[in-house]
Each structure stands twice: as C-alpha cells, then as structure tokens.
N, CA, C and O atoms as a Maestro MAE file, in Angstrom:
{
 s_m_m2io_version
 :::
 2.0.0
}

f_m_ct {
 s_m_title
 :::
 protein
 m_atom[344] {
  # First column is atom index #
  i_m_mmod_type
  r_m_x_coord
  r_m_y_coord
  r_m_z_coord
  i_m_residue_number
  s_m_chain_name
  s_m_pdb_residue_name
  s_m_pdb_atom_name
  i_m_atomic_number
  :::
  1 25 0.617 -1.091 -0.043 1 A "MET " " N  " 7
  2 3 -0.002 -0.051 -0.285 1 A "MET " " CA " 6
  3 2 1.616 1.278 -0.259 1 A "MET " " C  " 6
  4 15 2.846 1.256 -0.218 1 A "MET " " O  " 8
  5 25 0.683 2.067 -0.304 2 A "LYS " " N  " 7
  6 3 1.582 3.423 -0.975 2 A "LYS " " CA " 6
  7 2 0.871 4.123 0.144 2 A "LYS " " C  " 6
  8 15 -0.251 4.248 0.634 2 A "LYS " " O  " 8
  9 25 2.304 4.572 0.312 3 A "LYS " " N  " 7
  10 3 2.102 5.813 1.647 3 A "LYS " " CA " 6
  11 2 2.173 7.702 1.206 3 A "LYS " " C  " 6
  12 15 3.208 8.341 1.014 3 A "LYS " " O  " 8
  13 25 1.052 8.120 1.158 4 A "ARG " " N  " 7
  14 3 0.591 9.208 0.623 4 A "ARG " " CA " 6
  15 2 0.931 10.576 1.319 4 A "ARG " " C  " 6
  16 15 0.503 10.826 2.446 4 A "ARG " " O  " 8
  17 25 1.749 11.493 0.578 5 A "ILE " " N  " 7
  18 3 2.778 12.465 1.548 5 A "ILE " " CA " 6
  19 2 1.991 13.572 0.669 5 A "ILE " " C  " 6
  20 15 1.615 13.616 -0.502 5 A "ILE " " O  " 8
  21 25 1.874 14.939 2.403 6 A "GLY " " N  " 7
  22 3 1.280 16.196 0.857 6 A "GLY " " CA " 6
  23 2 2.003 16.886 1.356 6 A "GLY " " C  " 6
  24 15 1.994 16.782 2.583 6 A "GLY " " O  " 8
  25 25 2.971 17.909 0.779 7 A "TYR " " N  " 7
  26 3 3.743 18.675 0.541 7 A "TYR " " CA " 6
  27 2 2.891 19.904 0.301 7 A "TYR " " C  " 6
  28 15 1.961 19.776 -0.495 7 A "TYR " " O  " 8
  29 25 3.186 21.699 1.189 8 A "PHE " " N  " 7
  30 3 2.740 22.962 1.515 8 A "PHE " " CA " 6
  31 2 3.439 23.714 0.688 8 A "PHE " " C  " 6
  32 15 4.670 23.714 0.676 8 A "PHE " " O  " 8
  33 25 2.598 24.530 -0.191 9 A "THR " " N  " 7
  34 3 4.148 25.551 -0.984 9 A "THR " " CA " 6
  35 2 3.039 27.117 -0.596 9 A "THR " " C  " 6
  36 15 1.809 27.152 -0.573 9 A "THR " " O  " 8
  37 25 4.129 28.380 -0.306 10 A "HIS " " N  " 7
  38 3 3.860 29.092 -0.384 10 A "HIS " " CA " 6
  39 2 3.195 29.796 -0.715 10 A "HIS " " C  " 6
  40 15 2.459 30.609 -0.157 10 A "HIS " " O  " 8
  41 25 3.615 29.273 -2.703 11 A "THR " " N  " 7
  42 3 2.757 30.367 -4.041 11 A "THR " " CA " 6
  43 2 2.600 29.153 -4.864 11 A "THR " " C  " 6
  44 15 3.161 28.110 -4.527 11 A "THR " " O  " 8
  45 25 1.743 29.240 -6.108 12 A "ALA " " N  " 7
  46 3 1.608 29.022 -6.933 12 A "ALA " " CA " 6
  47 2 2.785 29.182 -8.016 12 A "ALA " " C  " 6
  48 15 2.819 28.521 -9.054 12 A "ALA " " O  " 8
  49 25 3.717 30.111 -7.661 13 A "SER " " N  " 7
  50 3 4.462 30.309 -9.003 13 A "SER " " CA " 6
  51 2 5.565 29.719 -9.532 13 A "SER " " C  " 6
  52 15 5.962 29.028 -8.594 13 A "SER " " O  " 8
  53 25 6.299 29.555 -10.422 14 A "ILE " " N  " 7
  54 3 7.268 29.098 -10.596 14 A "ILE " " CA " 6
  55 2 8.370 29.652 -9.288 14 A "ILE " " C  " 6
  56 15 8.331 30.881 -9.253 14 A "ILE " " O  " 8
  57 25 9.048 29.244 -8.533 15 A "SER " " N  " 7
  58 3 9.952 29.950 -7.895 15 A "SER " " CA " 6
  59 2 10.992 29.160 -7.602 15 A "SER " " C  " 6
  60 15 10.925 28.057 -8.145 15 A "SER " " O  " 8
  61 25 11.944 29.351 -6.920 16 A "GLY " " N  " 7
  62 3 13.461 28.398 -6.478 16 A "GLY " " CA " 6
  63 2 13.028 27.278 -5.521 16 A "GLY " " C  " 6
  64 15 13.820 26.336 -5.541 16 A "GLY " " O  " 8
  65 25 11.802 27.094 -4.541 17 A "PRO " " N  " 7
  66 3 11.729 26.162 -3.601 17 A "PRO " " CA " 6
  67 2 10.698 25.105 -4.537 17 A "PRO " " C  " 6
  68 15 11.047 23.963 -4.834 17 A "PRO " " O  " 8
  69 25 9.552 25.628 -4.884 18 A "ASN " " N  " 7
  70 3 8.345 24.918 -6.125 18 A "ASN " " CA " 6
  71 2 9.367 24.238 -7.297 18 A "ASN " " C  " 6
  72 15 9.023 23.153 -7.765 18 A "ASN " " O  " 8
  73 25 10.778 24.948 -7.834 19 A "ASN " " N  " 7
  74 3 11.697 23.799 -8.929 19 A "ASN " " CA " 6
  75 2 12.453 22.896 -6.927 19 A "ASN " " C  " 6
  76 15 12.488 21.675 -6.778 19 A "ASN " " O  " 8
  77 25 12.673 23.380 -6.382 20 A "SER " " N  " 7
  78 3 13.447 21.965 -5.493 20 A "SER " " CA " 6
  79 2 12.275 20.900 -4.800 20 A "SER " " C  " 6
  80 15 12.708 19.769 -4.581 20 A "SER " " O  " 8
  81 25 11.028 21.119 -4.482 21 A "LEU " " N  " 7
  82 3 10.429 20.356 -5.145 21 A "LEU " " CA " 6
  83 2 9.941 19.476 -6.316 21 A "LEU " " C  " 6
  84 15 9.699 18.270 -6.347 21 A "LEU " " O  " 8
  85 25 9.893 20.082 -6.924 22 A "VAL " " N  " 7
  86 3 9.617 19.027 -8.207 22 A "VAL " " CA " 6
  87 2 10.855 18.282 -8.196 22 A "VAL " " C  " 6
  88 15 10.542 17.101 -8.341 22 A "VAL " " O  " 8
  89 25 12.536 18.436 -8.059 23 A "GLN " " N  " 7
  90 3 13.223 17.466 -8.002 23 A "GLN " " CA " 6
  91 2 13.465 16.885 -6.985 23 A "GLN " " C  " 6
  92 15 14.402 16.089 -7.021 23 A "GLN " " O  " 8
  93 25 12.623 17.086 -5.547 24 A "LEU " " N  " 7
  94 3 12.404 16.011 -4.508 24 A "LEU " " CA " 6
  95 2 11.312 14.479 -5.128 24 A "LEU " " C  " 6
  96 15 11.363 13.260 -4.962 24 A "LEU " " O  " 8
  97 25 10.349 15.501 -5.927 25 A "ILE " " N  " 7
  98 3 9.248 13.828 -6.319 25 A "ILE " " CA " 6
  99 2 9.624 13.714 -7.238 25 A "ILE " " C  " 6
  100 15 8.658 13.027 -7.571 25 A "ILE " " O  " 8
  101 25 10.260 13.739 -8.188 26 A "ARG " " N  " 7
  102 3 11.233 13.368 -9.492 26 A "ARG " " CA " 6
  103 2 11.700 11.978 -8.865 26 A "ARG " " C  " 6
  104 15 11.391 10.796 -9.010 26 A "ARG " " O  " 8
  105 25 12.606 12.717 -8.090 27 A "LYS " " N  " 7
  106 3 13.564 10.939 -6.900 27 A "LYS " " CA " 6
  107 2 12.750 10.664 -6.562 27 A "LYS " " C  " 6
  108 15 12.807 9.703 -7.329 27 A "LYS " " O  " 8
  109 25 11.722 10.495 -5.997 28 A "LEU " " N  " 7
  110 3 10.298 10.057 -4.795 28 A "LEU " " CA " 6
  111 2 10.297 8.498 -5.456 28 A "LEU " " C  " 6
  112 15 10.133 8.357 -6.668 28 A "LEU " " O  " 8
  113 25 10.453 7.595 -4.754 29 A "ASN " " N  " 7
  114 3 10.436 6.273 -5.366 29 A "ASN " " CA " 6
  115 2 8.213 6.118 -5.466 29 A "ASN " " C  " 6
  116 15 7.685 6.008 -4.360 29 A "ASN " " O  " 8
  117 25 7.280 6.128 -6.657 30 A "LYS " " N  " 7
  118 3 6.424 6.036 -7.204 30 A "LYS " " CA " 6
  119 2 5.306 4.778 -6.646 30 A "LYS " " C  " 6
  120 15 4.098 4.701 -6.424 30 A "LYS " " O  " 8
  121 25 6.335 3.999 -6.585 31 A "LEU " " N  " 7
  122 3 5.070 2.798 -6.157 31 A "LEU " " CA " 6
  123 2 5.805 2.688 -4.673 31 A "LEU " " C  " 6
  124 15 6.044 1.581 -4.190 31 A "LEU " " O  " 8
  125 25 6.157 3.971 -3.960 32 A "SER " " N  " 7
  126 3 6.182 3.424 -2.217 32 A "SER " " CA " 6
  127 2 5.271 4.811 -1.646 32 A "SER " " C  " 6
  128 15 4.901 5.015 -0.490 32 A "SER " " O  " 8
  129 25 5.072 5.592 -2.746 33 A "TYR " " N  " 7
  130 3 4.771 7.248 -2.449 33 A "TYR " " CA " 6
  131 2 3.556 8.135 -3.384 33 A "TYR " " C  " 6
  132 15 3.552 8.170 -4.614 33 A "TYR " " O  " 8
  133 25 3.021 8.501 -2.909 34 A "ASP " " N  " 7
  134 3 2.141 8.600 -3.271 34 A "ASP " " CA " 6
  135 2 2.467 10.615 -2.994 34 A "ASP " " C  " 6
  136 15 2.435 11.247 -1.938 34 A "ASP " " O  " 8
  137 25 2.733 11.075 -4.331 35 A "PRO " " N  " 7
  138 3 2.757 12.673 -3.250 35 A "PRO " " CA " 6
  139 2 1.125 13.400 -3.712 35 A "PRO " " C  " 6
  140 15 0.323 12.909 -4.507 35 A "PRO " " O  " 8
  141 25 1.014 14.368 -3.128 36 A "ILE " " N  " 7
  142 3 0.272 15.497 -3.318 36 A "ILE " " CA " 6
  143 2 0.591 16.663 -2.608 36 A "ILE " " C  " 6
  144 15 1.048 16.782 -1.472 36 A "ILE " " O  " 8
  145 25 0.172 17.816 -3.746 37 A "VAL " " N  " 7
  146 3 0.791 18.988 -3.157 37 A "VAL " " CA " 6
  147 2 -0.057 20.102 -3.088 37 A "VAL " " C  " 6
  148 15 -0.474 20.394 -4.208 37 A "VAL " " O  " 8
  149 25 -0.585 21.038 -1.950 38 A "TYR " " N  " 7
  150 3 -0.991 21.463 -1.701 38 A "TYR " " CA " 6
  151 2 -0.350 23.159 -2.076 38 A "TYR " " C  " 6
  152 15 0.839 23.460 -1.980 38 A "TYR " " O  " 8
  153 25 -1.289 23.961 -2.443 39 A "PHE " " N  " 7
  154 3 -0.894 25.198 -2.808 39 A "PHE " " CA " 6
  155 2 -2.299 26.154 -2.319 39 A "PHE " " C  " 6
  156 15 -3.386 25.686 -1.979 39 A "PHE " " O  " 8
  157 25 -1.929 27.597 -2.395 40 A "PRO " " N  " 7
  158 3 -2.575 28.413 -1.728 40 A "PRO " " CA " 6
  159 2 -3.252 29.314 -2.432 40 A "PRO " " C  " 6
  160 15 -4.139 30.029 -1.967 40 A "PRO " " O  " 8
  161 25 -2.649 29.314 -4.188 41 A "SER " " N  " 7
  162 3 -3.667 29.907 -4.721 41 A "SER " " CA " 6
  163 2 -3.384 29.250 -6.627 41 A "SER " " C  " 6
  164 15 -2.386 28.710 -7.104 41 A "SER " " O  " 8
  165 25 -4.421 29.523 -7.141 42 A "TYR " " N  " 7
  166 3 -3.460 28.572 -8.687 42 A "TYR " " CA " 6
  167 2 -2.675 29.344 -9.546 42 A "TYR " " C  " 6
  168 15 -2.655 30.569 -9.420 42 A "TYR " " O  " 8
  169 25 -1.997 28.744 -10.441 43 A "GLY " " N  " 7
  170 3 -0.191 29.694 -10.855 43 A "GLY " " CA " 6
  171 2 0.363 28.217 -11.720 43 A "GLY " " C  " 6
  172 15 0.070 27.032 -11.878 43 A "GLY " " O  " 8
  173 25 1.458 29.350 -12.161 44 A "GLU " " N  " 7
  174 3 2.237 28.190 -13.156 44 A "GLU " " CA " 6
  175 2 2.606 26.961 -12.675 44 A "GLU " " C  " 6
  176 15 2.942 26.241 -13.615 44 A "GLU " " O  " 8
  177 25 2.699 26.345 -11.480 45 A "ALA " " N  " 7
  178 3 3.597 25.648 -10.542 45 A "ALA " " CA " 6
  179 2 2.856 23.837 -10.915 45 A "ALA " " C  " 6
  180 15 3.384 22.733 -11.045 45 A "ALA " " O  " 8
  181 25 0.680 24.594 -11.004 46 A "ILE " " N  " 7
  182 3 1.152 23.486 -10.967 46 A "ILE " " CA " 6
  183 2 0.768 23.119 -12.285 46 A "ILE " " C  " 6
  184 15 0.414 21.975 -12.573 46 A "ILE " " O  " 8
  185 25 0.814 23.820 -12.886 47 A "ASN " " N  " 7
  186 3 0.551 22.773 -14.322 47 A "ASN " " CA " 6
  187 2 1.994 22.107 -14.755 47 A "ASN " " C  " 6
  188 15 2.185 21.237 -15.605 47 A "ASN " " O  " 8
  189 25 3.340 23.049 -13.573 48 A "LYS " " N  " 7
  190 3 4.186 21.596 -13.893 48 A "LYS " " CA " 6
  191 2 4.408 20.022 -12.843 48 A "LYS " " C  " 6
  192 15 4.961 18.934 -13.004 48 A "LYS " " O  " 8
  193 25 3.506 20.793 -11.600 49 A "PHE " " N  " 7
  194 3 3.414 19.223 -11.392 49 A "PHE " " CA " 6
  195 2 2.187 18.339 -11.917 49 A "PHE " " C  " 6
  196 15 2.284 17.122 -11.763 49 A "PHE " " O  " 8
  197 25 1.076 18.844 -12.506 50 A "LYS " " N  " 7
  198 3 0.639 17.759 -13.219 50 A "LYS " " CA " 6
  199 2 0.876 17.380 -14.431 50 A "LYS " " C  " 6
  200 15 0.234 16.395 -14.798 50 A "LYS " " O  " 8
  201 25 1.917 18.056 -15.505 51 A "LYS " " N  " 7
  202 3 2.804 17.102 -16.308 51 A "LYS " " CA " 6
  203 2 3.926 15.673 -15.645 51 A "LYS " " C  " 6
  204 15 4.592 14.784 -16.175 51 A "LYS " " O  " 8
  205 25 3.650 16.092 -14.295 52 A "MET " " N  " 7
  206 3 4.509 15.072 -13.563 52 A "MET " " CA " 6
  207 2 3.324 14.303 -13.327 52 A "MET " " C  " 6
  208 15 3.919 13.332 -12.858 52 A "MET " " O  " 8
  209 25 2.289 14.013 -13.285 53 A "ASN " " N  " 7
  210 3 1.379 13.151 -12.657 53 A "ASN " " CA " 6
  211 2 1.082 12.773 -11.069 53 A "ASN " " C  " 6
  212 15 0.527 11.942 -10.351 53 A "ASN " " O  " 8
  213 25 1.972 14.174 -11.048 54 A "VAL " " N  " 7
  214 3 1.659 14.868 -9.194 54 A "VAL " " CA " 6
  215 2 0.119 15.371 -8.851 54 A "VAL " " C  " 6
  216 15 -0.478 16.272 -9.441 54 A "VAL " " O  " 8
  217 25 -0.254 14.770 -8.025 55 A "LYS " " N  " 7
  218 3 -1.910 15.627 -7.950 55 A "LYS " " CA " 6
  219 2 -1.527 16.617 -7.423 55 A "LYS " " C  " 6
  220 15 -0.387 16.736 -6.974 55 A "LYS " " O  " 8
  221 25 -2.370 17.465 -7.385 56 A "CYS " " N  " 7
  222 3 -2.658 18.984 -6.709 56 A "CYS " " CA " 6
  223 2 -3.798 19.609 -5.957 56 A "CYS " " C  " 6
  224 15 -4.784 18.904 -5.743 56 A "CYS " " O  " 8
  225 25 -3.784 20.492 -5.656 57 A "ARG " " N  " 7
  226 3 -4.726 20.478 -4.307 57 A "ARG " " CA " 6
  227 2 -5.504 22.497 -3.745 57 A "ARG " " C  " 6
  228 15 -5.283 22.932 -2.615 57 A "ARG " " O  " 8
  229 25 -5.987 22.988 -4.372 58 A "VAL " " N  " 7
  230 3 -6.081 24.792 -4.397 58 A "VAL " " CA " 6
  231 2 -6.491 24.679 -2.891 58 A "VAL " " C  " 6
  232 15 -7.676 24.368 -2.768 58 A "VAL " " O  " 8
  233 25 -5.937 24.820 -1.922 59 A "ILE " " N  " 7
  234 3 -6.714 25.487 -0.659 59 A "ILE " " CA " 6
  235 2 -6.655 27.241 -0.613 59 A "ILE " " C  " 6
  236 15 -5.696 28.002 -0.483 59 A "ILE " " O  " 8
  237 25 -7.962 27.471 -0.761 60 A "GLN " " N  " 7
  238 3 -8.887 28.896 -1.258 60 A "GLN " " CA " 6
  239 2 -8.931 29.294 0.944 60 A "GLN " " C  " 6
  240 15 -9.691 28.753 1.747 60 A "GLN " " O  " 8
  241 25 -7.897 30.307 1.238 61 A "HIS " " N  " 7
  242 3 -9.175 31.233 2.960 61 A "HIS " " CA " 6
  243 2 -7.778 32.088 2.290 61 A "HIS " " C  " 6
  244 15 -6.727 31.921 1.672 61 A "HIS " " O  " 8
  245 25 -8.518 32.956 2.832 62 A "ARG " " N  " 7
  246 3 -8.905 34.392 3.131 62 A "ARG " " CA " 6
  247 2 -7.412 34.951 4.175 62 A "ARG " " C  " 6
  248 15 -7.141 34.410 5.247 62 A "ARG " " O  " 8
  249 25 -6.756 35.882 3.693 63 A "ARG " " N  " 7
  250 3 -5.654 36.208 4.265 63 A "ARG " " CA " 6
  251 2 -6.103 36.728 5.547 63 A "ARG " " C  " 6
  252 15 -7.155 37.351 5.403 63 A "ARG " " O  " 8
  253 25 -5.486 36.684 7.342 64 A "ILE " " N  " 7
  254 3 -6.356 38.013 7.630 64 A "ILE " " CA " 6
  255 2 -4.908 37.927 8.328 64 A "ILE " " C  " 6
  256 15 -4.133 36.990 8.520 64 A "ILE " " O  " 8
  257 25 -4.853 40.003 8.778 65 A "GLU " " N  " 7
  258 3 -4.129 40.118 9.374 65 A "GLU " " CA " 6
  259 2 -4.484 40.324 11.088 65 A "GLU " " C  " 6
  260 15 -5.488 40.632 11.729 65 A "GLU " " O  " 8
  261 25 -2.887 39.922 11.455 66 A "LEU " " N  " 7
  262 3 -3.626 39.207 12.056 66 A "LEU " " CA " 6
  263 2 -3.979 40.652 14.297 66 A "LEU " " C  " 6
  264 15 -3.231 40.887 15.246 66 A "LEU " " O  " 8
  265 25 -5.323 41.039 13.988 67 A "ASN " " N  " 7
  266 3 -5.179 41.551 14.696 67 A "ASN " " CA " 6
  267 2 -6.318 41.226 15.548 67 A "ASN " " C  " 6
  268 15 -7.301 40.558 15.227 67 A "ASN " " O  " 8
  269 25 -6.027 41.875 16.873 68 A "PRO " " N  " 7
  270 3 -7.031 41.399 17.907 68 A "PRO " " CA " 6
  271 2 -8.403 40.966 17.529 68 A "PRO " " C  " 6
  272 15 -9.059 39.926 17.579 68 A "PRO " " O  " 8
  273 25 -8.560 42.159 17.144 69 A "LEU " " N  " 7
  274 3 -9.959 42.436 16.732 69 A "LEU " " CA " 6
  275 2 -10.525 40.987 16.232 69 A "LEU " " C  " 6
  276 15 -11.466 40.316 16.657 69 A "LEU " " O  " 8
  277 25 -9.516 40.738 15.077 70 A "LEU " " N  " 7
  278 3 -10.136 39.992 13.945 70 A "LEU " " CA " 6
  279 2 -9.636 38.319 14.356 70 A "LEU " " C  " 6
  280 15 -9.689 37.506 13.433 70 A "LEU " " O  " 8
  281 25 -9.183 37.854 15.667 71 A "TYR " " N  " 7
  282 3 -9.198 36.525 16.276 71 A "TYR " " CA " 6
  283 2 -10.165 35.624 15.971 71 A "TYR " " C  " 6
  284 15 -9.923 34.611 15.314 71 A "TYR " " O  " 8
  285 25 -11.089 35.862 16.330 72 A "PRO " " N  " 7
  286 3 -12.203 34.712 15.780 72 A "PRO " " CA " 6
  287 2 -12.977 34.800 14.116 72 A "PRO " " C  " 6
  288 15 -14.101 34.391 13.828 72 A "PRO " " O  " 8
  289 25 -12.377 35.196 13.566 73 A "LEU " " N  " 7
  290 3 -12.482 35.782 12.190 73 A "LEU " " CA " 6
  291 2 -10.597 34.729 12.199 73 A "LEU " " C  " 6
  292 15 -10.106 35.763 12.651 73 A "LEU " " O  " 8
  293 25 -10.102 34.337 12.162 74 A "PHE " " N  " 7
  294 3 -8.596 33.708 12.650 74 A "PHE " " CA " 6
  295 2 -8.743 32.329 12.499 74 A "PHE " " C  " 6
  296 15 -8.389 31.574 11.593 74 A "PHE " " O  " 8
  297 25 -9.462 32.094 13.790 75 A "ILE " " N  " 7
  298 3 -9.217 31.138 14.425 75 A "ILE " " CA " 6
  299 2 -10.823 30.073 13.193 75 A "ILE " " C  " 6
  300 15 -10.985 28.854 13.257 75 A "ILE " " O  " 8
  301 25 -11.291 30.592 12.693 76 A "TYR " " N  " 7
  302 3 -12.762 30.464 12.127 76 A "TYR " " CA " 6
  303 2 -12.409 29.503 11.049 76 A "TYR " " C  " 6
  304 15 -12.801 28.387 10.707 76 A "TYR " " O  " 8
  305 25 -10.930 30.926 10.373 77 A "GLU " " N  " 7
  306 3 -10.633 29.926 8.560 77 A "GLU " " CA " 6
  307 2 -9.492 29.129 8.902 77 A "GLU " " C  " 6
  308 15 -8.942 28.457 8.029 77 A "GLU " " O  " 8
  309 25 -9.014 29.138 10.276 78 A "LEU " " N  " 7
  310 3 -7.854 27.573 11.077 78 A "LEU " " CA " 6
  311 2 -8.529 26.524 10.750 78 A "LEU " " C  " 6
  312 15 -8.281 25.697 9.874 78 A "LEU " " O  " 8
  313 25 -9.625 26.593 11.676 79 A "ILE " " N  " 7
  314 3 -10.307 25.318 11.572 79 A "ILE " " CA " 6
  315 2 -10.976 24.880 10.299 79 A "ILE " " C  " 6
  316 15 -10.854 23.718 9.913 79 A "ILE " " O  " 8
  317 25 -11.883 26.024 9.440 80 A "ARG " " N  " 7
  318 3 -12.298 25.848 8.020 80 A "ARG " " CA " 6
  319 2 -10.576 24.943 7.253 80 A "ARG " " C  " 6
  320 15 -10.530 23.815 6.761 80 A "ARG " " O  " 8
  321 25 -10.034 25.400 7.329 81 A "THR " " N  " 7
  322 3 -8.557 25.026 6.084 81 A "THR " " CA " 6
  323 2 -8.141 23.704 7.322 81 A "THR " " C  " 6
  324 15 -6.917 23.572 7.308 81 A "THR " " O  " 8
  325 25 -8.358 23.383 7.659 82 A "THR " " N  " 7
  326 3 -7.772 22.030 8.631 82 A "THR " " CA " 6
  327 2 -8.891 21.398 8.462 82 A "THR " " C  " 6
  328 15 -8.315 20.366 8.803 82 A "THR " " O  " 8
  329 25 -10.506 20.856 8.147 83 A "PHE " " N  " 7
  330 3 -11.218 20.459 7.930 83 A "PHE " " CA " 6
  331 2 -10.840 20.105 6.190 83 A "PHE " " C  " 6
  332 15 -10.460 18.997 5.810 83 A "PHE " " O  " 8
  333 25 -10.989 20.999 5.514 84 A "SER " " N  " 7
  334 3 -10.773 20.887 4.342 84 A "SER " " CA " 6
  335 2 -9.535 20.156 3.662 84 A "SER " " C  " 6
  336 15 -9.252 19.673 2.566 84 A "SER " " O  " 8
  337 25 -8.943 20.341 4.931 85 A "LEU " " N  " 7
  338 3 -7.370 19.350 4.372 85 A "LEU " " CA " 6
  339 2 -7.968 17.963 4.527 85 A "LEU " " C  " 6
  340 15 -7.911 16.909 3.894 85 A "LEU " " O  " 8
  341 25 -8.583 18.411 5.662 86 A "MET " " N  " 7
  342 3 -8.998 15.875 6.166 86 A "MET " " CA " 6
  343 2 -9.901 16.218 4.889 86 A "MET " " C  " 6
  344 15 -10.594 15.343 4.370 86 A "MET " " O  " 8
  :::
 }
 m_bond[343] {
  # First column is bond index #
  i_m_from
  i_m_to
  i_m_order
  :::
  1 1 2 1
  2 2 3 1
  3 3 4 2
  4 3 5 1
  5 5 6 1
  6 6 7 1
  7 7 8 2
  8 7 9 1
  9 9 10 1
  10 10 11 1
  11 11 12 2
  12 11 13 1
  13 13 14 1
  14 14 15 1
  15 15 16 2
  16 15 17 1
  17 17 18 1
  18 18 19 1
  19 19 20 2
  20 19 21 1
  21 21 22 1
  22 22 23 1
  23 23 24 2
  24 23 25 1
  25 25 26 1
  26 26 27 1
  27 27 28 2
  28 27 29 1
  29 29 30 1
  30 30 31 1
  31 31 32 2
  32 31 33 1
  33 33 34 1
  34 34 35 1
  35 35 36 2
  36 35 37 1
  37 37 38 1
  38 38 39 1
  39 39 40 2
  40 39 41 1
  41 41 42 1
  42 42 43 1
  43 43 44 2
  44 43 45 1
  45 45 46 1
  46 46 47 1
  47 47 48 2
  48 47 49 1
  49 49 50 1
  50 50 51 1
  51 51 52 2
  52 51 53 1
  53 53 54 1
  54 54 55 1
  55 55 56 2
  56 55 57 1
  57 57 58 1
  58 58 59 1
  59 59 60 2
  60 59 61 1
  61 61 62 1
  62 62 63 1
  63 63 64 2
  64 63 65 1
  65 65 66 1
  66 66 67 1
  67 67 68 2
  68 67 69 1
  69 69 70 1
  70 70 71 1
  71 71 72 2
  72 71 73 1
  73 73 74 1
  74 74 75 1
  75 75 76 2
  76 75 77 1
  77 77 78 1
  78 78 79 1
  79 79 80 2
  80 79 81 1
  81 81 82 1
  82 82 83 1
  83 83 84 2
  84 83 85 1
  85 85 86 1
  86 86 87 1
  87 87 88 2
  88 87 89 1
  89 89 90 1
  90 90 91 1
  91 91 92 2
  92 91 93 1
  93 93 94 1
  94 94 95 1
  95 95 96 2
  96 95 97 1
  97 97 98 1
  98 98 99 1
  99 99 100 2
  100 99 101 1
  101 101 102 1
  102 102 103 1
  103 103 104 2
  104 103 105 1
  105 105 106 1
  106 106 107 1
  107 107 108 2
  108 107 109 1
  109 109 110 1
  110 110 111 1
  111 111 112 2
  112 111 113 1
  113 113 114 1
  114 114 115 1
  115 115 116 2
  116 115 117 1
  117 117 118 1
  118 118 119 1
  119 119 120 2
  120 119 121 1
  121 121 122 1
  122 122 123 1
  123 123 124 2
  124 123 125 1
  125 125 126 1
  126 126 127 1
  127 127 128 2
  128 127 129 1
  129 129 130 1
  130 130 131 1
  131 131 132 2
  132 131 133 1
  133 133 134 1
  134 134 135 1
  135 135 136 2
  136 135 137 1
  137 137 138 1
  138 138 139 1
  139 139 140 2
  140 139 141 1
  141 141 142 1
  142 142 143 1
  143 143 144 2
  144 143 145 1
  145 145 146 1
  146 146 147 1
  147 147 148 2
  148 147 149 1
  149 149 150 1
  150 150 151 1
  151 151 152 2
  152 151 153 1
  153 153 154 1
  154 154 155 1
  155 155 156 2
  156 155 157 1
  157 157 158 1
  158 158 159 1
  159 159 160 2
  160 159 161 1
  161 161 162 1
  162 162 163 1
  163 163 164 2
  164 163 165 1
  165 165 166 1
  166 166 167 1
  167 167 168 2
  168 167 169 1
  169 169 170 1
  170 170 171 1
  171 171 172 2
  172 171 173 1
  173 173 174 1
  174 174 175 1
  175 175 176 2
  176 175 177 1
  177 177 178 1
  178 178 179 1
  179 179 180 2
  180 179 181 1
  181 181 182 1
  182 182 183 1
  183 183 184 2
  184 183 185 1
  185 185 186 1
  186 186 187 1
  187 187 188 2
  188 187 189 1
  189 189 190 1
  190 190 191 1
  191 191 192 2
  192 191 193 1
  193 193 194 1
  194 194 195 1
  195 195 196 2
  196 195 197 1
  197 197 198 1
  198 198 199 1
  199 199 200 2
  200 199 201 1
  201 201 202 1
  202 202 203 1
  203 203 204 2
  204 203 205 1
  205 205 206 1
  206 206 207 1
  207 207 208 2
  208 207 209 1
  209 209 210 1
  210 210 211 1
  211 211 212 2
  212 211 213 1
  213 213 214 1
  214 214 215 1
  215 215 216 2
  216 215 217 1
  217 217 218 1
  218 218 219 1
  219 219 220 2
  220 219 221 1
  221 221 222 1
  222 222 223 1
  223 223 224 2
  224 223 225 1
  225 225 226 1
  226 226 227 1
  227 227 228 2
  228 227 229 1
  229 229 230 1
  230 230 231 1
  231 231 232 2
  232 231 233 1
  233 233 234 1
  234 234 235 1
  235 235 236 2
  236 235 237 1
  237 237 238 1
  238 238 239 1
  239 239 240 2
  240 239 241 1
  241 241 242 1
  242 242 243 1
  243 243 244 2
  244 243 245 1
  245 245 246 1
  246 246 247 1
  247 247 248 2
  248 247 249 1
  249 249 250 1
  250 250 251 1
  251 251 252 2
  252 251 253 1
  253 253 254 1
  254 254 255 1
  255 255 256 2
  256 255 257 1
  257 257 258 1
  258 258 259 1
  259 259 260 2
  260 259 261 1
  261 261 262 1
  262 262 263 1
  263 263 264 2
  264 263 265 1
  265 265 266 1
  266 266 267 1
  267 267 268 2
  268 267 269 1
  269 269 270 1
  270 270 271 1
  271 271 272 2
  272 271 273 1
  273 273 274 1
  274 274 275 1
  275 275 276 2
  276 275 277 1
  277 277 278 1
  278 278 279 1
  279 279 280 2
  280 279 281 1
  281 281 282 1
  282 282 283 1
  283 283 284 2
  284 283 285 1
  285 285 286 1
  286 286 287 1
  287 287 288 2
  288 287 289 1
  289 289 290 1
  290 290 291 1
  291 291 292 2
  292 291 293 1
  293 293 294 1
  294 294 295 1
  295 295 296 2
  296 295 297 1
  297 297 298 1
  298 298 299 1
  299 299 300 2
  300 299 301 1
  301 301 302 1
  302 302 303 1
  303 303 304 2
  304 303 305 1
  305 305 306 1
  306 306 307 1
  307 307 308 2
  308 307 309 1
  309 309 310 1
  310 310 311 1
  311 311 312 2
  312 311 313 1
  313 313 314 1
  314 314 315 1
  315 315 316 2
  316 315 317 1
  317 317 318 1
  318 318 319 1
  319 319 320 2
  320 319 321 1
  321 321 322 1
  322 322 323 1
  323 323 324 2
  324 323 325 1
  325 325 326 1
  326 326 327 1
  327 327 328 2
  328 327 329 1
  329 329 330 1
  330 330 331 1
  331 331 332 2
  332 331 333 1
  333 333 334 1
  334 334 335 1
  335 335 336 2
  336 335 337 1
  337 337 338 1
  338 338 339 1
  339 339 340 2
  340 339 341 1
  341 341 342 1
  342 342 343 1
  343 343 344 2
  :::
 }
}
C-alpha cells in the first residue's frame, strides 16, 4: 500500500522552492509513495506538477492580518482550512 505524502507550498508560481520540490518528487519512489502538493492559489507551478502526474490541490483561504479584533475570524479560517485538508 502506498503512503501518502502531502507537500505544502507558499506560492503557485515557478520559484526556487517549487523547483526544489519538483526535483524531490522526481526522485521519490512512485511505487511506495503517493505525493500531493497543496497550493494557496492557482498558478504556473500547478501545471508543472500535473505534467509529472502529481496530484495538486488548491486550498483557498482568506488572508487575515493578526489584529486582536480579528482573532475569531482567524480561528474560524484556521478550523475551516484544517477540515478541508482532512
């Protein structure tokens, strides 16, 4: 049975960290592991991963500044995002 590995990236653009992730996933044993990459938005990097037959998922969320008055909204978004990952 394959083990799932989730990778989270901070951007969906072609960048140094995403290029490193491409190299890491290329060397991953596909018979043992099933990678999935989570992105904060849509972008060019998703196409690059999909060409490698890697599952991609966009988790859209609202960016909330850490203002004490917005803490309840921050907690709500955190819980909502966590449940969407599960």
